[in-house]
NUNU-705183 format. One record per residue (C-alpha): residue number from 0; z, y, x; residue in three letters. Coordinates in Angstrom, 1 decimal, always signed. Layout:
N
     n        z        y        x   res
   NUM        Z        Y        X   ALA
...
//
This chain:
72
     n        z        y        x   res
     0    +40.9     +8.2    +39.1   MET
     1    +44.4     +9.8    +38.7   ALA
     2    +44.9    +11.7    +35.3   SER
     3    +45.5    +14.9    +37.5   ASP
     4    +41.9    +15.0    +38.4   ASP
     5    +40.6    +15.1    +34.8   LEU
     6    +39.2    +18.3    +33.3   ILE
     7    +40.6    +19.2    +29.9   GLU
     8    +38.3    +20.9    +27.4   ILE
     9    +38.8    +22.0    +23.8   ASP
    10    +36.2    +21.5    +21.2   GLY
    11    +35.4    +20.4    +17.6   VAL
    12    +34.3    +17.1    +16.3   ILE
    13    +30.7    +17.4    +15.3   LYS
    14    +29.7    +13.7    +14.6   GLU
    15    +31.5    +10.4    +14.1   VAL
    16    +29.9     +7.2    +15.3   PHE
    17    +31.0     +3.6    +14.4   PRO
    18    +33.5     +2.0    +16.7   GLY
    19    +35.7     +5.0    +17.3   GLY
    20    +33.2     +7.2    +19.1   ALA
    21    +32.7    +10.8    +18.5   PHE
    22    +30.5    +13.8    +19.5   LEU
    23    +32.5    +16.7    +20.5   VAL
    24    +31.1    +20.3    +20.7   GLN
    25    +33.0    +22.2    +23.3   THR
    26    +33.9    +25.8    +23.4   ASP
    27    +31.6    +26.2    +26.3   ALA
    28    +28.6    +25.0    +24.2   GLY
    29    +28.1    +21.5    +25.7   THR
    30    +28.3    +18.1    +23.9   GLU
    31    +30.6    +15.4    +25.0   VAL
    32    +30.4    +11.8    +23.8   HIS
    33    +34.2    +10.8    +23.5   ALA
    34    +36.4     +8.0    +22.4   HIS
    35    +40.1     +8.0    +21.3   LEU
    36    +42.8     +7.7    +24.0   ALA
    37    +45.2     +4.7    +23.8   GLY
    38    +48.2     +6.8    +22.5   LYS
    39    +46.1     +8.1    +19.6   LEU
    40    +45.1     +4.6    +18.6   ARG
    41    +48.6     +3.3    +19.1   ARG
    42    +50.2     +5.8    +16.8   PHE
    43    +47.2     +5.7    +14.4   ARG
    44    +46.4     +9.4    +14.6   ILE
    45    +43.4    +10.1    +12.5   ARG
    46    +40.5    +12.2    +13.9   VAL
    47    +37.8    +13.3    +11.3   VAL
    48    +34.8    +15.5    +11.2   LEU
    49    +35.7    +19.2    +11.9   GLY
    50    +39.1    +18.6    +13.7   ASP
    51    +39.8    +20.6    +16.8   ARG
    52    +40.6    +18.3    +19.8   VAL
    53    +41.3    +18.3    +23.6   THR
    54    +38.9    +16.1    +25.6   VAL
    55    +39.6    +14.8    +29.1   ALA
    56    +36.5    +14.5    +31.1   VAL
    57    +35.8    +13.2    +34.7   SER
    58    +34.5    +15.8    +37.1   PRO
    59    +31.8    +13.3    +38.0   TYR
    60    +30.3    +12.9    +34.6   ASP
    61    +30.9    +15.8    +32.2   LEU
    62    +28.9    +14.2    +29.3   SER
    63    +31.6    +11.4    +28.5   LYS
    64    +35.3    +11.9    +27.8   GLY
    65    +38.4    +10.7    +26.1   ARG
    66    +40.1    +12.4    +23.2   ILE
    67    +43.7    +13.0    +24.2   THR
    68    +45.0    +15.5    +21.6   PHE
    69    +44.3    +16.5    +18.0   ARG
    70    +45.2    +20.1    +17.2   HIS
    71    +46.9    +21.0    +13.9   LYS
//
């Protein structure tokens, strides 16, 4: 799937799981299980509980996604 097809949603980290997985509460009220995108891992950007993030989700499965940006 091309990156143009992904849906970007803003939310807040509600729970941190082992292995770099997170539970994100979106502004729409849904919960998304997400992991860190490669650029965030490469540049060692830390994401902690309560951070505001942007999640890219597939239009086919809106319950899983990838964290692409951490807001300041």
